[in-house]
C-alpha positions in Angstrom: 0.7 -19.7 -24.6 3.2 -22.2 -23.2 1.7 -24.7 -20.8 5.0 -25.3 -19.0 5.7 -21.7 -18.2 2.1 -20.9 -17.4 1.9 -23.9 -15.1 5.0 -22.8 -13.2 3.6 -19.3 -12.8 0.3 -20.8 -11.5 2.2 -23.0 -9.0 4.2 -20.0 -7.8 1.2 -17.8 -7.3 -0.6 -20.6 -5.4 2.6 -20.9 -3.3 2.5 -17.1 -2.5 -1.2 -17.3 -1.7 -1.5 -20.4 0.4 2.0 -20.9 1.9 3.3 -17.3 2.1 -0.1 -15.7 2.8 0.4 -12.8 0.3 -2.4 -10.2 0.1 -4.8 -10.2 -2.8 -3.3 -6.9 -4.0 0.3 -8.3 -4.0 -0.8 -11.4 -5.8 -2.4 -9.4 -8.6 0.8 -7.4 -9.0 2.9 -10.6 -9.2 0.5 -12.2 -11.6 0.6 -9.1 -13.9 4.4 -8.8 -13.8 4.9 -12.5 -14.6 2.3 -12.4 -17.4 4.3 -9.6 -19.0 7.4 -11.7 -18.7 5.6 -14.7 -20.3 4.3 -12.5 -23.1 7.8 -11.1 -23.7 9.3 -14.6 -23.9 6.7 -16.0 -26.2 6.4 -13.1 -28.7 9.0 -11.5 -30.9 9.6 -7.7 -31.3 7.2 -7.7 -34.2 4.5 -9.3 -32.0 4.6 -12.7 -33.8 4.4 -15.7 -31.6 7.6 -17.7 -31.0 8.4 -20.9 -29.2 8.8 -20.6 -25.5 12.5 -21.0 -24.5 13.6 -23.7 -22.1 13.6 -22.5 -18.5 17.4 -22.9 -18.4 17.6 -20.5 -21.4 16.2 -17.6 -19.4 19.5 -15.9 -18.5 20.5 -12.5 -17.1 20.6 -11.1 -20.6 17.1 -12.2 -21.3 15.9 -10.5 -18.1 17.8 -7.3 -19.0 16.1 -7.3 -22.4 12.7 -7.7 -20.7 13.4 -4.8 -18.4 14.6 -2.7 -21.4 11.3 -3.4 -23.1 9.4 -2.1 -20.1 11.5 1.1 -20.2 10.6 1.4 -23.9 7.0 1.4 -22.9 7.8 4.3 -20.5 7.4 2.3 -17.3 8.7 4.2 -14.3 11.9 3.0 -12.6 9.9 2.0 -9.5 7.6 -0.1 -11.7 10.5 -1.8 -13.4 12.2 -2.5 -10.1 9.0 -4.1 -8.9 8.9 -6.3 -12.0 12.5 -7.3 -11.4 11.6 -8.3 -7.8 8.8 -10.4 -9.1 11.0 -12.2 -11.6 13.7 -12.7 -9.0 11.2 -14.3 -6.6 9.8 -16.5 -9.4 13.2 -17.7 -10.5 14.2 -18.3 -6.9 11.1 -20.5 -6.6 12.0 -22.4 -9.8 15.6 -22.9 -8.4 14.3 -24.2 -5.1 12.0 -26.6 -7.0 14.9 -27.9 -9.0 13.5 -26.6 -12.3 16.6 -24.5 -13.0 20.2 -24.8 -11.7 20.8 -21.1 -10.9 18.8 -17.9 -10.5 20.1 -15.6 -13.3 18.1 -12.7 -11.8 20.8 -12.4 -9.1 23.1 -11.0 -11.8 20.7 -8.1 -12.7 21.1 -4.9 -10.8 18.1 -3.2 -9.4 17.4 0.2 -11.1 18.6 3.0 -8.9 15.5 4.8 -7.6 15.2 8.4 -6.7 14.6 8.8 -3.0 11.3 10.5 -2.6 10.1 12.0 0.7 6.6 10.8 1.6 3.9 13.3 0.8 1.9 14.2 3.9 -0.6 16.7 5.1 -0.2 19.3 7.9 -2.3 18.7 11.0 -4.9 21.3 10.1 -5.5 19.9 6.6 -5.6 16.3 7.8 -8.3 17.4 10.3 -10.3 19.2 7.7 -10.3 16.2 5.3 -11.6 13.7 7.8 -14.4 16.1 8.7 -15.6 16.6 5.1 -18.3 13.8 5.0 -21.7 14.5 6.4 -22.0 12.0 9.2 -25.8 12.5 9.4 -26.3 10.0 6.6 -25.4 6.3 6.6 -22.9 6.6 3.8 -21.6 9.9 5.2 -21.1 8.2 8.6 -19.2 5.4 6.9 -17.0 7.8 5.0 -16.2 9.8 8.2 -15.3 6.5 10.0 -13.0 5.4 7.2 -11.1 8.7 7.1 -10.8 9.0 10.8 -9.6 5.4 11.1 -7.0 5.8 8.3 -5.6 8.9 9.9 -5.8 7.5 13.4 -4.1 4.2 12.7 -2.0 4.6 9.5 -3.5 1.4 8.1 -2.8 0.5 4.5 -5.9 0.7 2.4 -5.7 -3.0 1.7 -5.7 -3.6 5.5 -8.7 -1.3 6.0 -10.9 -2.9 3.3 -10.0 -6.3 4.7 -11.3 -5.5 8.2 -14.2 -7.5 9.6 -16.5 -6.5 12.5 -14.6 -8.9 14.8 -11.3 -7.0 14.0 -12.4 -3.8 15.7 -12.8 -3.4 19.5 -14.5 0.0 19.6 -14.8 0.4 23.4 -11.1 -0.4 23.9 -10.1 1.6 20.8 -8.1 -1.2 19.2 -8.1 -2.6 15.7 -6.5 -5.9 14.5 -4.9 -5.5 11.1 -3.4 -8.1 8.8 -0.4 -6.7 6.9 1.9 -8.1 4.3 2.2 -11.8 4.5 -0.9 -11.8 6.7 1.2 -10.7 9.6 -1.1 -9.6 12.4 -0.7 -6.5 14.6 -2.9 -4.6 17.0 -3.1 -0.8 16.5 -4.8 1.6 18.9 -6.9 4.6 17.8 -8.3 7.7 19.6 -11.6 9.1 20.7 -12.4 10.8 17.4 -12.1 7.6 15.5 -14.1 5.8 18.2 -16.9 8.3 17.9 -16.9 8.1 14.1 -17.0 4.2 14.3 -19.9 4.3 16.8 -21.9 6.6 14.5 -21.2 4.3 11.5 -22.0 1.1 13.3 -25.3 2.5 14.4 -26.2 3.0 10.7 -24.4 0.0 9.2 -27.4 -2.3 9.1 -29.3 0.1 6.8 -26.7 -0.6 4.1 -27.3 -4.4 4.2 -30.1 -5.7 1.9 -33.0 -7.5 3.7 -32.2 -11.2 4.3 -28.5 -10.7 3.8 -25.5 -10.6 6.2 -21.8 -9.9 6.0 -18.9 -9.7 8.4 -17.2 -7.0 6.4 -16.8 -3.8 8.4 -17.0 -1.2 5.7 -19.8 -1.7 3.2 -20.8 -0.1 -0.1 -24.3 1.1 -0.9 -25.3 -2.4 -2.0 -24.1 -4.1 1.2 -20.9 -5.6 -0.2 -17.3 -5.1 1.0 -15.7 -1.8 -0.1 -12.8 -2.0 -2.5 -9.4 -0.3 -2.3 -10.4 1.7 -5.4 -13.5 3.0 -3.6 -11.4 4.2 -0.7 -9.0 6.0 -3.0 -11.9 7.8 -4.7 -13.3 8.7 -1.3 -10.1 10.3 -0.1 -9.5 12.1 -3.3 -13.1 13.4 -3.3 -12.8 14.6 0.3 -9.5 16.4 -0.5 -11.2 18.1 -3.5 -13.8 19.7 -1.3 -11.4 21.6 0.8 -11.1 25.4 0.4 -7.5 24.9 -0.7 -7.5 21.9 -2.9 -4.8 19.3 -2.2 -3.9 16.0 -3.9 -4.4 13.2 -1.5 -4.8 9.4 -1.5 -5.1 6.8 1.3 -1.4 6.5 1.6 -1.2 10.3 2.2 -3.1 9.8 5.4 -0.8 6.9 6.4 2.3 9.2 5.8 0.6 12.0 7.7 -0.1 9.7 10.6 3.6 8.6 10.8 4.9 12.1 10.4 2.7 13.7 13.0 3.4 10.9 15.5 7.2 11.4 15.0 6.8 15.2 15.3 4.9 14.7 18.6 7.8 12.6 20.1 6.9 9.0 19.3 10.0 6.8 18.9 10.8 5.3 15.5 10.5 1.7 16.8 6.9 2.3 18.0 6.0 3.8 14.6 7.5 0.9 12.9 5.3 -1.5 14.9 2.2 0.6 14.3 2.8 0.8 10.5 3.6 -2.9 10.3 7.0 -2.2 8.6 9.3 -5.3 8.6 12.4 -3.2 8.5 13.2 -0.1 10.5 14.9 1.4 7.5 11.5 1.6 5.8 10.2 3.7 8.7 13.3 5.9 8.7 12.2 7.8 5.6 10.0 9.9 7.9 13.0 11.2 9.8 14.0 13.1 6.6 10.6 15.0 6.8 10.9 15.9 10.4 14.5 16.9 10.1 13.5 19.6 7.6 10.9 20.8 10.1 13.5 20.7 12.9 15.9 22.9 10.8 13.1 25.5 10.2 12.3 25.5 13.9 16.0 26.0 14.9 16.4 28.8 12.4 13.3 30.6 13.7 14.2 30.1 17.4 17.9 30.2 17.9 19.2 33.8 18.4 22.5 33.0 16.5 20.6 31.4 13.6 18.3 34.3 12.7 19.3 36.5 9.8 19.8 40.1 10.6 17.0 42.4 9.5 17.9 45.1 7.1 
């Protein structure tokens, strides 16, 4: 392992954590992507170790070779694009620090990604999923509150697991979320989520071991903070218990929240604020979903759009 490159990667990650306030999840992704780059630079195609190149020797061709190697490992285009973004940010940091004269990643085009419409649930299915847990038990009450809050607010799973007790005002139906870059926003929620949270908070202390305390809102069976993986398992398990099985994950509830809000007449700017999107263009993907529904409604309702019955 090259000390020089590893040291620069460590500096960059500390910069993202302490100066840019990146989330733990994003930091793990950057660390993984840059470790793959370091491994590529210090090992040949046969796996044999080789001297680390000088930072100035990392040019656009080297970066393209790195990306090609990821394709050979059958990484998806979205994954390769994310790795390129991490490399670009890292090299930009090196350039700003004076370690390199130019950022060669600027000369590497981002892989063209397929535009995928967000997967979402219809209103009935979303309502069924959140009501799957048995709220009569402490863990069931917790699971119901988690699902209700995800659907009611559109929070990212990383935002949800990071919530502390002080971040939720149950009587006022408001939650304070910290999104990407630790950017703070206030998101309202409705009566169903409030009732579920009240039920969970009444049972929350039973999950905490005697003599312990924690500020985390959602706890596991041992009294520790729940992880993103646990939330993903919870959503998938709840979806699997429906009469008609559907594939769902925490982001499915976020997409459902945005789609249903837009369908009900909420404006795109408001949804952007609620979701914590930095760019309106990110939120606009939901208009493609609702446009399809609008076309179906038009075809079913307009007298000149209906097909003649045979």
